[in-house]
MARLUMPA-372858 format. One line per 4 residues: number of its first residue (from 1); their letters; for each residue x, y, z of C-alpha. Coordinates in steps of 0.02 Angstrom, whole numbers, plus 32768, in hexadecimal, padded with zeros to 4 digits. Each point is the difference from the previous one (the first is absolute). Layout:
! MARLUMPA-372858
NUM> A> X:Y:Z | ...
This chain:
! MARLUMPA-372858
1> MSSR> F95B:11C4:336B | 8029:8060:7F4E | 802A:7F5D:7F9E | 8036:8040:7F3C
5> RWTG> 7FDA:7F65:7FB8 | 7F5E:8018:7FA4 | 7F82:7F6B:8048 | 7F45:801E:8023
9> TAGA> 7FD8:8003:809F | 7F57:7F93:800B | 7FD6:8037:80AA | 8012:80BB:7FE2
13> GAIV> 7F62:8010:7FA7 | 7F9C:7F97:8094 | 805B:806B:807D | 7FC7:80C5:7FC9
17> AALL> 7F3C:7FA8:7FCC | 7FFC:7FF7:80B7 | 8029:8098:8026 | 7FC2:806F:7F6A
21> ALGA> 7F53:8032:8043 | 804C:807E:7FB4 | 8397:82D8:7C14 | 80C0:8070:8021
25> AQLA> 7FFD:8013:7F44 | 808A:7FB6:7FA3 | 80A7:8036:8010 | 803A:8060:7F47
29> HGTR> 809D:7FDC:7FDD | 807F:804A:7F6E | 8086:7F9D:7FBF | 8095:7FD5:807B
33> RSSD> 80BF:800B:7FCF | 8064:7F7E:7FFE | 8071:7FD4:8088 | 8093:7F5B:8011
37> RDQR> 7F9E:7F6A:8050 | 805E:7FA6:8083 | 7FCC:7F4A:7FB9 | 7FE7:7FB2:7F68
41> GGAA> 7F8F:7F6F:7FFA | 7F93:7F89:7F93 | 7F70:7FAE:800B | 7FA4:7F5E:7FB1
45> VTLT> 7F75:804A:7F97 | 7F7B:7F89:7F9F | 7F98:805A:7F68 | 7F56:7FAF:7FCA
49> GASA> 7FA7:802B:7F70 | 803B:8098:7F93 | 8078:8038:808C | 808F:7FB9:7FA8
53> RIAR> 7FFA:8040:7F55 | 7FC3:80BB:802C | 805C:80A0:800D | 800A:8056:80B0
57> GRQA> 7FD6:80A5:7FCE | 7F8D:8068:805D | 7F3A:8008:7FA9 | 7FD7:80B6:8007
61> TIPS> 7F4F:7FDC:801E | 801C:7F9A:80B5 | 802B:8084:807F | 8085:7FEE:807F
65> GDWT> 7FFE:801F:80B5 | 803C:7FD1:80A2 | 7FC0:7F96:8096 | 807C:8031:8088
69> TFDY> 7FB7:7FBC:8093 | 7F91:7F6D:8048 | 7F47:8014:7FBB | 8041:8099:7FA1
73> DAQR> 7FE3:808B:8088 | 8034:8023:80A6 | 7F36:7FFA:8014 | 8007:7F44:7FE1
77> SGDG> 7F75:8019:7F7D | 8035:7F78:7F88 | 7FC9:806E:7F81 | 807F:8019:7F87
81> PADT> 7FFB:805C:7F53 | 7F63:801D:7F9F | 8065:7FC6:7F5D | 8079:7F6F:7FF6
85> GITA> 7FED:7FE4:7F50 | 7FAC:7F57:8034 | 7F32:7FFD:7FD9 | 7F83:7F74:800D
89> ANLH> 800B:7FFE:7F40 | 80B8:7FD5:7FE7 | 8018:7F84:80AA | 8010:7F86:7F60
93> RLET> 8093:8049:7FC8 | 8082:7FF3:80A4 | 80A2:7FA2:7FE1 | 804F:7FAF:80A6
97> RTVS> 80AE:8022:8034 | 8038:7F95:808F | 80A4:802E:8063 | 8066:7FB0:807D
101> LPGT> 8030:804C:809D | 807A:8006:807B | 7F80:7FE9:8086 | 7F53:7FEE:803E
105> VDSS> 7FA7:80A7:7FE9 | 7F6D:7FDF:8070 | 7FB9:80B8:7FD4 | 8002:8064:7F73
109> AVEL> 805B:805C:7F8D | 8010:80C5:7FEA | 8031:8046:7F5D | 8041:8095:7FAF
113> HGLT> 7FF3:802B:7F4C | 8091:8056:7F8B | 8096:7FE6:806F | 8098:8013:7FA7
117> VDGR> 807B:7F71:8041 | 809E:7FD7:7F94 | 7FCB:8083:7F7B | 7F67:7F9F:7FDB
121> TRDV> 7F57:8046:8031 | 7F92:7F6F:8057 | 7F69:7FDB:806F | 8043:7FC3:809E
125> AFMT> 7FC5:7FA8:8098 | 8041:7FDC:80A5 | 7FD1:7F67:8075 | 8042:7FCA:80A4
129> TSYG> 8014:7F38:8025 | 7FC5:7FC2:809E | 80CE:7FFD:8032 | 8004:80AB:7FD5
133> ITFA> 804F:8007:7F57 | 7FCA:809F:7F9B | 801A:7FFF:7F50 | 7FBD:8068:7F5F
137> LDVG> 7FD2:7FAF:7F6A | 7FD3:804C:7F41 | 7F57:7FC9:7FF9 | 8002:7FF8:7F42
141> TGQL> 808C:7F84:7FED | 8007:7FA2:80B3 | 80AE:8045:800C | 8041:7FFD:80B7
145> LWKY> 805C:80B0:800C | 803D:8001:80AF | 7FF3:7FAA:80A7 | 8023:8036:80AB
149> VPAG> 8023:7F8A:808C | 7FEF:8038:80A8 | 80B0:7FF2:806E | 7FDF:7F6A:806C
153> TSSL> 7F63:7FA5:7FBC | 804D:7F6E:7FA7 | 8005:7F86:808E | 7F4C:8025:8000
157> VGSP> 7FD1:7FBB:7F75 | 7F8F:7F44:8007 | 7FD2:8047:80C2 | 7F66:803A:8035
161> QITA> 8046:80B4:8012 | 7F95:805F:7F7D | 7FBC:8096:7FC0 | 7F65:8025:7F8F
165> ATPV> 8001:80BD:7FEE | 7FEB:8050:7F62 | 8071:8091:7FDA | 7FE2:80A0:7FF1
169> IDPD> 8046:8098:7F73 | 8017:80AA:8036 | 7F99:809A:7FBD | 808F:803B:7F8F
173> GEFV> 8016:7F59:7FB7 | 80C4:7FF6:8035 | 7FF4:7F77:8090 | 7FB0:7F66:8037
177> YTTS> 7FF0:7FC4:80B3 | 800A:7F4A:8024 | 7FF2:7F8C:80A1 | 806A:7F75:801B
181> PNGF> 7FEE:7F6E:8083 | 808E:803B:808F | 7F95:8087:8034 | 803F:8092:7F78
185> VHKL> 7FC0:8079:7F89 | 806B:8037:7F6E | 7FEB:8088:7F8C | 804A:7FD2:7F4A
189> QVTG> 8028:8083:7F68 | 7F83:7FAF:7F74 | 8070:7FFF:7F74 | 8087:7FAD:804B
193> GRLI> 7FC6:7FA6:80A5 | 809B:8065:8057 | 7FD0:8000:80C1 | 7FE6:80B0:8044
197> WSTQ> 7FD9:7FD6:80B4 | 7FBD:7F6B:8080 | 7FA7:8010:80A4 | 7FCA:7F8B:8066
201> VLYN> 7F53:7FFA:804C | 7FF1:7F5B:804F | 8059:7FF4:80B7 | 7FEF:7F38:7FDE
205> AVRQ> 7FF1:7FC7:7F69 | 7FF6:7F4D:8020 | 7F60:8028:8066 | 7FB2:808A:7F93
209> KLPS> 7FF8:800C:7F5E | 7FE5:8086:7F62 | 7F50:7FAD:7FAB | 7FA9:8084:7FB0
213> SLNI> 8006:8088:7F6E | 8062:8098:8022 | 7FC1:8094:7FE4 | 8033:80B2:7FF4
217> SGDS> 7FAA:80B2:8046 | 8057:80A0:7FF1 | 80A3:8001:8029 | 8011:7F54:805F
221> LIVV> 7FF2:7F4A:7FC7 | 7F7D:7F99:806A | 8034:7F52:8041 | 7FA7:7F93:8069
225> TDGY> 8025:7F49:805E | 7FAE:7F5C:802D | 803E:7F65:8054 | 8021:7F68:7FC5
229> DGDT> 7F83:7F5B:7FC5 | 7FD7:7FC8:80B2 | 7FF0:809C:8057 | 80A5:7FC8:805F
233> PPYQ> 8016:8092:8083 | 8029:8078:8029 | 7FF0:806F:7F78 | 7FA3:80A6:7FC1
237> GHVV> 7FB9:8048:7F84 | 803E:80BD:7FE8 | 7FEB:8082:7F81 | 80B2:8063:7FD1
241> LVNL> 8025:809A:7F9C | 8098:800F:7FA5 | 803F:8094:7FBC | 800F:7FE6:7F33
245> ASGR> 80A3:8076:7FE8 | 8066:7FCD:80A0 | 7FC1:7F50:8030 | 7FEA:8035:80BC
249> ISAV> 7F60:7FBC:806B | 7FA2:80A3:8016 | 7F75:7FAE:8064 | 7FAC:7F54:804E
253> FNAL> 7F61:7FC3:8024 | 7FF0:7F65:8076 | 7F5E:7F9F:7FFA | 802E:7FB6:80BE
257> CSNR> 8051:8078:8069 | 7FB8:809A:7F9B | 8045:8067:8084 | 80C2:7FEE:7FC6
261> HELI> 802C:8051:7F63 | 809E:7FAB:7FC5 | 8027:7F3E:7FC6 | 7FED:7F92:808D
265> DPSN> 804E:7F5A:8034 | 7F6D:7F90:7FE8 | 802D:7FB8:80A0 | 7FF2:80A7:8063
269> CVAS> 7F3B:8011:7FDC | 7F99:7FA0:8074 | 7F81:7FD7:7F69 | 8020:7F9C:7F74
273> DAGI> 7FC2:8003:7F35 | 7F8A:8078:7FC0 | 805E:7FED:7F46 | 7FD8:8074:7F7F
277> WGRS> 7FFE:7F95:7F69 | 7F83:8023:7F74 | 8029:8000:7F4A | 7FFA:80D3:8009
281> GSVV> 806D:8007:8083 | 7FB4:80B5:802B | 7F86:8067:7FBB | 8031:80BE:7FD4
285> EPDG> 7F69:8069:8007 | 7FEF:809C:7F8F | 801C:8074:808E | 80A4:7FA1:803D
289> EILV> 7FB6:7F9F:807E | 802D:7F48:8015 | 7F91:7F4E:8013 | 803B:7F6E:8048
293> ATGN> 7F9F:7F5F:803D | 804F:7F9D:8077 | 8000:7F40:8023 | 7FD5:7F95:809F
297> APFN> 8040:8048:80AD | 7FCB:8038:809C | 7F90:80AD:7FFE | 7FE8:8087:8084
301> GSTE> 7FCF:80A7:7FB3 | 80A7:804D:8043 | 8098:7FA7:7FCE | 7FD6:7F59:7FBD
305> WGDS> 7FAA:8007:7F4B | 7FE8:7F4F:7FCE | 7F77:7FE2:7F77 | 7FD9:80BE:7FDD
309> VLEL> 8006:8072:7F6C | 8067:808B:8028 | 801A:80A2:7FBB | 8090:8059:8025
313> SPTL> 803F:80C0:7FCD | 8084:8009:7F88 | 807C:800A:808A | 7FB6:7F65:803C
317> SLLH> 7F9D:803F:80A3 | 7F70:7F91:8023 | 7F6C:8065:7FCD | 7F68:7F81:7FFB
321> NWTP> 7FE1:7F4D:800A | 7F6C:7F71:7FC9 | 7FFF:7F77:8075 | 7F7C:7F6F:7FE2
325> TYQQ> 7F84:7FDF:8093 | 8045:7F5A:7FFE | 80B2:801A:7FF7 | 802A:7F7E:8083
329> ELNV> 7FA9:7F6C:7F93 | 806A:804B:7F7C | 80A0:7FEE:8061 | 7FCB:7F5C:805E
333> NDLD> 7FD7:7FA9:7F4E | 8087:8044:7F84 | 7F90:806A:7FB2 | 8074:8088:7FBE
337> LGST> 7FAC:80A8:7FD7 | 80A5:802C:7FC7 | 800C:7F74:7F78 | 7FCA:808C:7F87
341> EPAL> 800A:80CD:8003 | 7F73:8077:7FF1 | 7FD1:8037:7F5B | 7FD8:80B0:7FE8
345> LPAI> 7F5F:802C:7F97 | 7FE4:80A1:7F9F | 7FC2:808A:806B | 7F4A:8036:8001
349> GNLR> 7FEA:80BD:8024 | 805B:7FFB:80B7 | 7FE1:7F38:8015 | 80AA:7F97:7FF4
353> LAVQ> 7FE0:7F5E:800A | 806D:7F5F:8010 | 7FDF:7F46:7FEA | 8053:7F7E:8088
357> GGKA> 8014:7F51:7FD8 | 8051:7F6E:8063 | 801B:7F4C:801E | 7F53:8003:8067
361> AVLD> 7FB0:7FF1:7F4F | 7F94:80A7:8009 | 8021:80B9:7FB1 | 7FDA:809C:806F
365> LLDL> 7FD8:809C:7FC2 | 8052:8097:804B | 7FF9:80AD:8015 | 80A9:804D:8007
369> DRLD> 7FBA:809C:806E | 7FAA:7FA2:8082 | 804C:7F50:8002 | 7FC8:7FC0:80B3
373> GTTG> 7F67:805F:7FD6 | 8041:80A5:804B | 8066:8088:7FD7 | 806E:7FF3:808A
377> PAGP> 80B9:7FCD:8021 | 8041:7F43:7FF7 | 7FCC:7F9E:808E | 7FA7:7F5E:8049
381> RTGG> 7F53:8019:7FC8 | 7FD5:7F6F:7F6B | 7F81:7FF8:7F83 | 7FC6:8086:7F97
385> QLQQ> 8008:7FC3:7F3A | 7F69:8036:7F98 | 7FEA:7F3F:7FB9 | 8036:7F52:7FF1
389> VRAP> 8002:7F92:7F67 | 803A:7F58:7FEF | 809F:7FE3:7FAE | 7FF5:7F93:7F4C
393> GDTD> 7FF2:7F4C:8017 | 7FF5:802C:80AD | 80AB:7FF9:8032 | 80B2:803F:802D
397> VFTA> 8033:80AB:7FA9 | 80B2:7FFA:7FDE | 7FEC:8079:7F86 | 8015:80BC:7FC7
401> PAVW> 7F55:8032:7FAE | 8009:8082:7F76 | 7F82:8093:7FE9 | 7FBF:804E:7F66
405> SDGG> 7F8D:8075:7FC4 | 7F9D:7FEC:7F68 | 7F66:8063:7FC5 | 7FF7:8075:80A1
409> RVYV> 7FDF:7F41:805D | 8095:7FC6:8061 | 802F:7F4E:8006 | 806D:7F94:808B
413> FVAT> 8036:7F52:7FBE | 8040:7F83:8082 | 8051:7F5D:7FE5 | 8019:7F69:8076
417> NNGT> 8045:7F5B:7FED | 7F3D:7FCC:7FEA | 7FC1:8078:7F84 | 800A:80B6:7FA4
421> AAFS> 7F68:8082:8026 | 7FD6:80B7:7FDF | 7FAF:8066:8059 | 7FB1:80A4:7FE7
425> LTAP> 7FDE:8096:806C | 7F49:800B:7FE4 | 7FE9:8086:8087 | 8064:8076:8070
429> HRLS> 801D:7F75:8082 | 7FD6:7F66:7FAB | 8059:7F67:7F9E | 7F9C:7F97:7F97
433> VVWQ> 8054:7F66:7F98 | 7FF3:8021:7F44 | 8032:7F52:7FC8 | 806A:7F75:804F
437> DATP> 8053:7F49:7FD3 | 8060:7F83:803F | 8099:801F:7FAC | 809A:802B:806C
441> GTSP> 8072:8098:7FF3 | 808E:806D:8062 | 7FDD:80BA:7FF8 | 7FB7:802E:7F59
445> VVAG> 8024:809D:7F93 | 7F9B:805F:7F9D | 8064:805A:7F62 | 7FB6:8041:7F54
449> GLLY> 7F61:7FC6:802A | 8015:7F50:802B | 8008:7F91:8093 | 8092:7F8E:802A
453> VYDP> 8009:7F85:8078 | 807C:7F7D:8006 | 7FD7:7F4C:8057 | 808F:7FB8:8044
457> VGGT> 7FA2:7F55:802B | 7FDC:7FE2:7F53 | 80A2:806E:7FB2 | 7F9F:8065:7F8B
461> LEVR> 7FDA:80AD:7FE2 | 7F51:803F:7FF3 | 7FC8:8094:7F92 | 7F5A:803A:8038
465> NPVT> 7F89:808E:7FCC | 7FF1:8060:809A | 7F38:8032:7FF9 | 7FC4:7F4F:7FD3
469> GSQL> 8092:7F8B:8033 | 7FF0:7F95:7F74 | 80AA:7FAE:7FC2 | 805C:804A:7F7A
473> ANLA> 809C:7FA7:7FFE | 8047:7F71:8061 | 80C6:7FFF:7FED | 805B:7F74:8027
477> AAPG> 8093:801B:8091 | 803B:7F98:808D | 7FCF:7FED:80C8 | 8033:8083:807A
481> HWNS> 7FCD:805D:80AE | 7FFF:80A7:800C | 8041:8050:7F41 | 7F81:8065:7FB2
485> PIVV> 801E:8053:7F53 | 8016:80AE:7FB9 | 7FDA:803D:7F64 | 8044:809E:7FA2
489> GGRI> 8038:8025:7F52 | 7FBB:7F62:7F9B | 8037:7F7E:8076 | 7FC8:7FA0:8098
493> ILPV> 8088:7FDC:8074 | 7FED:7F66:8072 | 8085:7FB0:8072 | 7FCE:7F4B:804E
497> GDDN> 8038:7F93:8092 | 7FDC:7FE6:80B0 | 8091:8053:8074 | 7FD9:7F68:807C
501> DHLS> 8053:7F8E:7F90 | 80A1:804A:801E | 8044:7FF8:7F5D | 808D:8070:7FB3
505> TGRL> 7FBB:7FFB:7F4B | 7F55:8055:7FCD | 7F91:801F:7F5A | 7FC5:8093:7FA4
509> FIYH> 7F6A:7FFF:7F91 | 7FFF:80A0:7F87 | 7F48:7FF2:7F9F | 802A:8094:7F63
513> LPGR> 7FB8:8032:7F61 | 8062:7FF7:7F6F | 8099:8064:7FEF | 800E:801C:80C3
């Protein structure tokens, strides 16, 4: 069961304890030319502290930048800009701007700096609500610049048919790609929200869902799919490549009935489930290969790939797999491996490593060149991990880890509903705990040398020293679910709320340095 409501699974740790013997660089964009926007909107903005009195001018000492995809890059490192203008020394100067949104954003924002819209140069964030409304927001003022409402989605408002995908901006900074709960992906112009194309990527959007962040590799948009809460069959997880220019589907990989290479009617496959629903959606390796992890489903090492890490070629041919030896127990006990996606570690010589979590409350260290312990092709072999360690709080991992290098040392930050921890790669094949505590968190990010972790239970944003774990600031927000922050240009941008509440309103918190 790929349940997305984030609650601890008390039995997960006990079950696996019994089984246990065992960065793309930031894109540089110049100032964009203006174009007519399609719609004008207003947003309710609340300013606190000195924000109501200060001018909106840019401070030359604060670097600008872009954050174009979930977790900052196609590798999903969670390692953002080296300089955001926000430091341990000026955290106390942050002011808060709250903005009312046209829906719940149960994901994260993306941002471009220096866009020229309506004759003004602005830093603009883009977000998609649970019912598929995509909008552009001037983050310096909270003004809603435009919004796009996909055709056929208005009737879904208030229903459980939702999306929770973070949009992605293409490399030239001219277009943003988004999802809607009726099974379509859309290409929109960043300066006006004009629709370029829409493509249907789900055969049955009532059974199947677009749950996870979009990604880009080369000239393709990468889309992944899942089912809805309760795992009502039939549905199948699949990966779809959509050409950025034309909107045409160029390749499909089905995690079940994988011998078929087109979108399939869920009822026409002999097996169900294997949803791909981790927050990262997909992870693009530096050489263009694509990693995904699947949820509960049958596994036969031939056409059925439940509870497996899959490495796909840039054209979606299946290359390798890692499948735990206890895959059947995961499937039977609703312990989806694919509640999170692989986290890439920096290469050590020729050694390419990744960390995989899951609802079984463990982290597995994998060799990407020998996923199953051999260099052979994908197949029925199970096991082959290099190491297995307990997850923070001994509970399910529903989040995307962040990977950060400092002083020659590699850190992996993982948050769960029961704790946050930092691990370090202390030897080529070993992860060791550096620090941990019981503070819950969603997907952490590192930016400007600081660690940011949103606590969706307590409704606060923690800023930490990533090396020691010490708390530097605790910023008031509101409860949420999958939401995670981005940090760029002297601002922290954090949407809040839970898509499972099925609301048509939402809130955004912007913590900013004076003048931002």
